[in-house]
C-alpha positions in Angstrom: 106.9 104.3 88.7 105.9 103.3 85.1 108.9 103.0 83.1 108.8 103.0 79.1 111.7 101.7 76.8 110.5 102.6 73.5 111.9 102.1 70.1 109.9 104.7 67.9 109.8 103.3 64.4 110.1 105.2 61.2 106.3 105.1 61.0 106.1 107.3 64.5 109.5 109.4 64.4 112.5 107.5 62.7 114.5 107.5 66.0 115.2 105.2 69.0 114.2 106.8 72.4 114.9 105.5 75.9 112.1 106.9 78.0 111.0 106.8 81.7 107.6 108.2 82.6 106.4 108.7 86.2 103.3 106.9 87.0 101.3 106.2 89.8 101.9 106.0 93.4 105.5 107.2 93.7 107.5 110.1 92.1 110.6 110.0 90.6 112.9 111.5 88.0 111.7 111.2 84.3 114.0 111.1 81.0 111.3 112.3 79.0 107.6 111.6 78.4 105.6 109.1 76.4 102.0 109.3 76.1 99.7 108.2 73.5 100.6 111.2 70.9 104.3 110.1 71.0 103.0 106.9 69.5 101.7 108.4 66.3 98.3 108.2 64.9 96.4 104.5 65.5 96.1 102.4 62.5 93.3 100.2 62.2 93.3 96.6 61.0 96.1 94.2 61.7 96.7 91.1 64.3 98.9 90.5 67.2 100.1 87.2 68.9 100.0 88.0 72.7 102.2 85.6 74.8 100.8 85.3 78.4 101.9 83.2 81.2 99.5 80.4 81.4 96.5 78.5 80.4 93.1 78.9 81.9 92.0 75.5 82.1 88.8 76.2 83.6 87.5 78.6 81.2 85.6 81.8 81.6 82.2 81.2 83.2 83.0 84.4 85.0 81.1 83.8 88.5 82.5 80.2 88.8 86.0 80.9 87.4 89.2 80.7 89.2 91.1 83.0 86.9 94.9 84.0 87.2 96.4 86.8 85.6 96.6 85.4 82.2 93.0 84.4 82.4 92.0 88.0 83.4 93.9 89.4 80.5 91.8 87.1 77.9 88.8 88.1 80.2 89.5 91.8 79.5 89.3 91.1 75.7 85.9 89.5 75.6 84.1 91.1 78.7 83.6 94.8 80.0 82.9 95.5 83.9 81.1 98.4 85.1 83.8 100.2 86.5 87.4 100.4 85.7 90.6 102.2 87.4 91.7 105.5 86.0 95.4 106.6 86.2 95.0 107.8 90.0 93.6 103.9 90.9 90.1 105.8 91.5 87.3 103.8 89.9 85.7 105.3 86.5 82.3 104.5 85.2 82.6 102.1 82.1 79.6 99.9 80.9 78.0 102.2 83.7 77.4 105.7 83.4 77.3 106.5 87.1 77.6 104.5 90.3 76.0 106.5 93.1 75.6 106.2 96.9 73.1 107.3 99.3 74.3 109.3 102.3 75.0 106.2 104.3 76.7 104.0 101.6 74.5 101.4 101.9 72.2 102.0 98.8 73.6 102.2 95.3 72.2 103.2 92.0 74.0 102.0 88.9 73.2 103.8 85.5 74.0 101.8 82.6 75.2 102.8 79.2 72.3 103.1 76.3 72.8 101.2 73.2 75.5 98.7 74.5 75.1 95.2 72.8 76.4 91.6 73.6 78.1 89.6 70.9 75.0 87.6 70.3 73.2 90.9 69.4 71.3 91.4 72.4 70.8 94.3 74.5 72.8 95.2 77.9 69.7 95.9 80.2 69.4 96.2 84.0 67.7 92.9 84.2 71.1 91.2 82.6 73.4 93.2 85.0 71.0 92.4 88.0 71.4 88.6 87.1 75.1 89.0 86.7 75.5 90.4 89.9 73.1 87.8 91.7 75.1 85.1 89.9 78.5 86.4 91.6 76.8 86.5 94.9 75.3 83.2 94.6 72.0 83.8 94.3 71.1 82.8 90.9 69.8 79.6 89.8 72.1 77.2 87.9 75.4 79.3 88.8 77.6 78.5 91.8 79.9 81.1 92.9 82.2 79.8 95.6 84.6 82.6 95.8 82.3 85.5 94.7 79.7 84.6 97.1 81.9 85.9 99.7 83.4 88.8 97.8 79.7 90.0 97.7 78.3 88.7 100.9 77.6 92.4 102.0 74.9 92.9 99.5 71.5 92.6 100.7 69.4 93.2 97.5 69.9 93.6 93.9 66.8 95.3 91.7 66.6 96.4 88.2 64.5 99.4 88.8 64.4 100.6 85.2 65.5 99.3 82.0 68.9 101.0 82.4 69.1 101.2 86.4 70.2 98.6 88.8 69.8 99.5 92.7 71.8 97.6 95.1 71.5 97.7 99.0 74.1 96.5 101.4 73.8 95.2 104.7 76.4 97.5 106.1 78.0 101.0 104.7 80.2 100.1 102.0 81.9 103.1 100.7 84.5 101.2 98.6 81.6 99.2 96.7 82.4 100.4 93.3 85.7 98.8 93.6 83.9 95.4 93.6 82.5 96.0 90.2 86.1 95.6 88.9 87.7 93.5 91.6 91.0 92.9 89.8 89.1 92.6 86.3 87.2 89.6 87.3 83.5 91.0 87.3 82.8 91.3 83.5 79.2 91.4 82.4 78.0 88.2 80.4 75.4 87.8 78.0 72.5 86.1 79.5 72.6 83.3 77.0 76.1 82.6 78.7 74.8 82.7 82.2 72.0 80.5 81.4 74.1 78.1 79.7 74.2 74.8 81.6 76.5 72.9 79.9 79.0 75.3 78.2 79.0 78.4 80.2 82.9 78.1 80.3 83.3 78.1 76.5 80.3 79.9 74.8 81.5 83.3 75.8 79.4 86.0 75.4 80.2 89.5 76.5 80.2 93.3 75.3 84.1 93.6 75.3 86.0 94.8 72.4 86.7 91.2 71.2 84.5 88.1 70.8 85.9 84.6 71.1 86.4 82.6 67.4 88.2 79.7 68.9 89.8 78.4 71.9 92.3 75.0 71.6 93.3 74.2 75.2 96.7 74.2 75.7 97.2 76.0 72.2 95.6 79.3 71.4 92.6 81.7 72.3 91.9 83.6 69.0 89.5 86.7 69.6 88.3 88.7 66.6 87.1 92.2 66.5 83.8 93.3 67.7 82.7 95.3 64.9 79.7 96.9 67.3 81.8 97.6 70.2 80.5 100.7 71.9 83.7 102.6 73.0 85.6 105.0 70.8 88.6 107.0 71.1 89.3 110.8 71.9 88.5 111.3 67.8 85.4 109.5 67.7 87.0 106.2 66.0 85.3 103.2 67.1 87.3 100.9 68.9 89.3 98.3 68.9 91.6 99.1 66.3 92.9 95.4 65.7 91.3 92.6 63.8 92.1 90.0 65.8 94.2 89.1 68.9 95.8 85.3 69.4 96.5 84.7 73.2 99.1 81.8 73.6 100.5 80.4 76.6 104.1 80.6 77.3 104.1 78.0 79.9 105.9 75.4 77.7 108.0 77.9 75.9 111.3 77.2 76.8 112.7 80.8 76.1 109.9 83.4 75.9 112.2 86.2 75.5 113.9 85.0 72.7 110.5 84.0 70.9 109.5 87.6 71.5 112.7 88.6 69.9 112.3 86.1 66.9 109.1 87.5 66.5 106.7 84.5 67.2 105.1 86.9 69.7 104.2 90.3 69.1 103.8 91.2 72.8 104.3 89.3 76.2 103.0 89.8 79.8 105.6 88.8 82.4 106.9 89.3 85.8 109.8 87.3 86.2 113.3 89.1 87.1 115.1 86.9 84.4 112.8 88.0 81.9 112.7 91.8 83.0 116.4 92.0 82.9 116.6 90.5 79.2 114.0 92.7 78.1 115.4 95.7 79.4 118.7 94.9 77.9 116.7 94.4 74.3 115.0 97.6 74.9 118.0 99.5 75.5 119.5 98.0 72.5 116.6 99.5 70.5 115.1 96.0 69.5 112.1 96.0 71.4 109.6 98.2 73.7 109.0 97.6 77.3 106.6 99.1 79.6 107.0 98.1 83.2 105.7 99.1 86.7 105.7 97.6 90.5 103.0 100.4 91.3 99.7 99.0 92.4 101.4 95.5 92.1 100.7 92.2 93.5 103.0 90.6 96.3 105.0 87.4 95.7 105.3 85.7 99.2 105.5 82.6 101.2 102.0 82.0 102.6 101.6 79.8 105.8 98.9 77.3 106.3 98.6 78.1 109.8 95.8 75.5 110.5 98.0 72.6 111.1 101.7 72.2 112.3 104.3 73.6 112.1 103.0 77.1 111.1 100.1 77.2 113.9 103.3 77.9 116.1 104.3 81.3 116.1 108.1 80.4 116.8 108.0 78.2 113.3 106.8 81.6 111.4 109.4 83.6 113.0 112.3 81.2 112.1 111.4 81.0 108.7 110.7 84.8 108.4 114.1 85.9 109.8 116.0 82.8 108.1 115.1 84.2 104.7 117.6 86.9 103.3 115.0 88.8 101.1 117.5 91.2 100.1 119.6 88.7 98.9 116.6 86.7 97.3 115.4 89.7 95.1 119.0 90.5 94.1 119.7 86.8 93.0 116.2 86.2 91.2 115.3 89.6 89.8 119.1 91.2 89.5 117.5 93.9 91.9 114.8 95.0 89.4 112.0 93.8 92.1 111.9 95.8 95.4 111.8 94.0 98.5 108.3 94.0 99.8 107.5 95.5 103.5 104.1 94.0 103.8 101.0 93.3 101.3 100.6 97.0 100.1 102.7 98.2 97.3 103.6 101.9 96.4 100.6 103.5 95.5 98.6 101.7 97.6 96.4 102.7 100.7 98.4 101.1 103.6 101.7 101.3 102.2 104.2 101.7 104.7 108.0 101.9 104.0 108.9 100.1 107.4 105.9 97.8 108.6 108.1 96.2 111.4 108.3 92.7 109.6 110.9 90.7 111.3 114.4 91.4 110.0 116.5 88.8 108.5 118.7 87.7 111.6 120.1 84.0 111.6 120.8 84.1 115.5 117.4 84.9 116.2 116.0 82.5 113.9 118.0 79.8 115.2 116.5 80.8 118.8 113.0 80.4 117.3 114.0 77.1 115.8 115.3 75.7 119.0 112.0 77.3 121.0 109.9 75.4 118.5 111.6 72.4 119.0 111.5 72.4 122.8 108.0 73.0 122.9 106.8 70.5 120.3 109.6 67.6 120.8 109.7 67.7 116.9 112.4 69.0 114.4 111.3 72.1 112.4 110.6 71.2 108.9 107.9 71.2 106.2 106.7 70.9 102.4 107.0 74.1 100.1 104.4 73.6 97.3 105.6 75.8 94.4 104.8 76.5 90.8 106.1 74.0 88.2 108.1 76.2 86.0 111.9 76.4 86.1 111.8 80.1 87.8 109.7 79.1 90.8 112.1 76.2 91.4 115.0 78.2 91.2 113.6 80.7 93.7 112.5 77.7 96.2 115.8 76.1 96.0 117.3 79.5 97.0 115.0 79.5 100.2 115.5 76.0 100.6 119.7 76.7 101.2 118.5 79.7 103.2 116.4 77.8 105.9 119.0 74.9 105.9 121.6 77.4 107.5 119.4 77.4 110.5 118.7 73.8 110.6 115.2 73.8 108.8 114.3 70.9 106.5 112.5 72.3 103.7 111.2 69.8 101.0 109.8 71.0 97.7 106.6 69.9 95.8 106.3 71.2 92.5 102.6 71.4 90.8 101.2 73.2 87.7 99.0 76.2 88.3 95.7 74.6 88.2 96.8 71.9 90.5 98.8 74.2 93.0 95.5 76.5 93.4 93.4 73.4 94.0 96.0 72.1 96.7 95.8 75.6 98.2 92.0 75.9 98.1 91.7 72.4 99.7 94.2 73.3 102.5 96.6 70.3 101.5 100.0 72.3 101.9 102.4 73.6 104.5 103.5 76.5 102.9 103.2 77.5 99.3 105.2 80.3 96.9 102.2 82.4 96.2 101.6 85.9 94.5 98.3 87.9 95.1 96.7 91.0 96.3 97.3 93.6 93.6 97.1 97.2 94.3 93.9 99.5 94.4 91.4 99.7 97.5 92.5 97.6 100.3 88.8 96.8 100.9 89.5 94.6 98.2 91.5 92.4 100.4 88.6 91.5 102.6 87.8 88.4 101.1 91.1 87.0 101.2 92.2 87.9 104.8 89.1 87.8 107.1 89.2 84.8 109.6 86.1 83.2 108.6 86.3 83.5 104.6 86.7 80.5 102.7 89.4 81.7 100.8 91.6 83.0 103.6 93.9 80.3 102.3 96.6 80.9 105.0 93.7 79.7 107.6 94.7 82.2 110.1 92.4 83.0 113.0 93.1 87.0 114.0 90.4 89.1 115.6 92.7 92.2 115.1 92.7 91.8 111.5 88.9 91.1 111.1 88.4 94.3 113.4 90.6 96.3 111.0 89.2 94.8 108.1 85.8 95.7 109.0 86.5 99.0 110.2 88.3 100.0 107.1 85.4 98.5 104.7 82.6 100.9 106.7 84.8 104.2 107.1 84.3 106.9 104.5 87.0 109.1 105.7 90.0 108.8 103.6 92.5 109.7 106.4 91.1 107.2 108.8 91.2 104.8 106.1 94.7 105.2 105.5 95.8 105.0 109.4 93.4 101.7 109.6 95.1 100.1 106.7 98.6 101.0 108.0 97.7 99.2 111.4 96.3 96.2 109.3 99.9 96.0 107.4 101.7 96.6 111.3 99.7 93.5 112.2 100.6 91.1 109.5 104.2 92.0 110.6 103.8 91.3 114.0 102.3 88.0 113.7 104.5 87.0 110.8 101.6 85.3 108.7 103.3 85.6 105.6 106.8 86.2 104.6 106.6 89.0 101.9 109.3 88.5 99.2 108.7 91.2 96.8 106.4 93.6 94.7 106.0 92.0 91.5 107.2 94.2 88.7 105.2 93.6 85.8 106.0 94.2 82.0 104.4 94.2 78.5 107.4 93.7 76.3 106.4 94.1 72.6 107.5 94.4 69.0 108.2 98.3 68.0 105.3 98.0 65.9 102.9 97.5 68.7 101.2 100.5 70.5 98.4 101.5 72.7 99.0 99.0 75.6 97.4 101.1 78.3 94.5 101.7 76.5 92.5 105.1 75.5 91.7 107.7 77.9 88.2 106.9 79.8 85.8 110.0 79.4 88.7 112.0 79.5 90.9 110.4 82.4 94.2 109.2 81.5 94.4 105.2 81.9 95.2 103.2 84.7 99.2 102.3 84.7 99.3 99.1 86.9 99.9 96.0 85.0 99.3 93.3 87.6 95.7 93.0 86.7 96.4 93.2 82.8 95.4 95.9 80.8 92.9 97.0 78.0 93.5 95.5 74.8 90.9 98.0 72.8 93.5 100.6 72.3 96.1 98.0 70.9 97.2 99.3 67.3 100.0 98.0 64.9 101.9 99.6 62.2 100.9 98.5 58.7 
């Protein structure tokens, strides 16, 4: 459910309102409504400082980038994708005007918008889009796409068949292919000059997006200025974006980001920590700030086991940890109950969601039995090292898990790492278990790359033929009801094998000064915008009261 806590300022209505608006996926009661009309008439001009979780040290050479949520949010200011999700989660054409399959879903025709220009003044053409797609699938000279070459492994050919038409053929039927033209906001279309830049592709950013890069000072700020030639308009025909400038600032080293927002050092911030949510909601209830939050279409926070080595190549070890962690207590203590305990990888609003997936329940006696079984079989005490983020919140969370596991005799040591180093260790397989967050909602075929046994980004490194079979079946199946059953079975399989310990679905929030509006962005060809926040949000519709 999408929750809004809004203070409507004098320029809009002159009164403070507390509003909860129903959003994608799950129903619920609402205390009113808060659509774009409630926020008043957008005003052009002005600037905002946007606090985001982290820095993106590797930059934005998109086919090669390893972007977390903060990097994706910046990318959505600079680049456009061919498709974007609408309110329902269904994909809508964006840079494309249509993406159409043949009868067997193995040939796709992509029609592009006419008159769109990149920031360097060059035209969006089928040839540039073809080159981008080739770069993402590892078939473009000079670009190396480690992750995305597997994401697009099912693509057979990409051809520019006329100046504004790209034709893609796939190796097998692929009904959900349009979702991969967004893929969590990662598949932005770069200008040809950036694509071919051998030395500065990560810094010399050229997109078609609503803002263009002005400067990037690592670990300081990323400043984006208005793209005056942006192609998108609002419902009244006004050219977007409204803002003149956005400055993105990493909150990693901010000792108190909520206080920074309250004191006006940020105009808005994107966060998912339970402590922050509790505090910003209290401030919103007092009428100090606005908060937009949801756990629909959310990513999931979890403990991911490395099953390629001891101890978690052993089923008893996985079950012991799974049943020794009191997930209800974890959520209560770490989020004040604001983030729901996850039953599996698919959050409410997503295909495959199950209220009860059969995940092993918290049970100390059974956990102790699995510890004993592991120690009998291996002759070793059950212990491991937990890799986690270096921020205080992650440390506190893992200290809580550490104390819970100690109750059944499991020795868990803690290893903190900054985000870049943590990702590198996970990619290299240099961990026993890791405190992790991934799998934002949307079409579950988007998880194919993360979960198939032979995928280089199956970071848990499990070998599970049942999961492989279900992933392949879900990818090829066009019937919605059958796909739902397939992904529900996949959800249950994860629970049966205890491949991960699902802790909670992340409740993402954008908190802002009362003068900031238009967070979800404008309608897309008459369709209301997507309400999930786990993959960022558009910034073209942001505006501030002058």
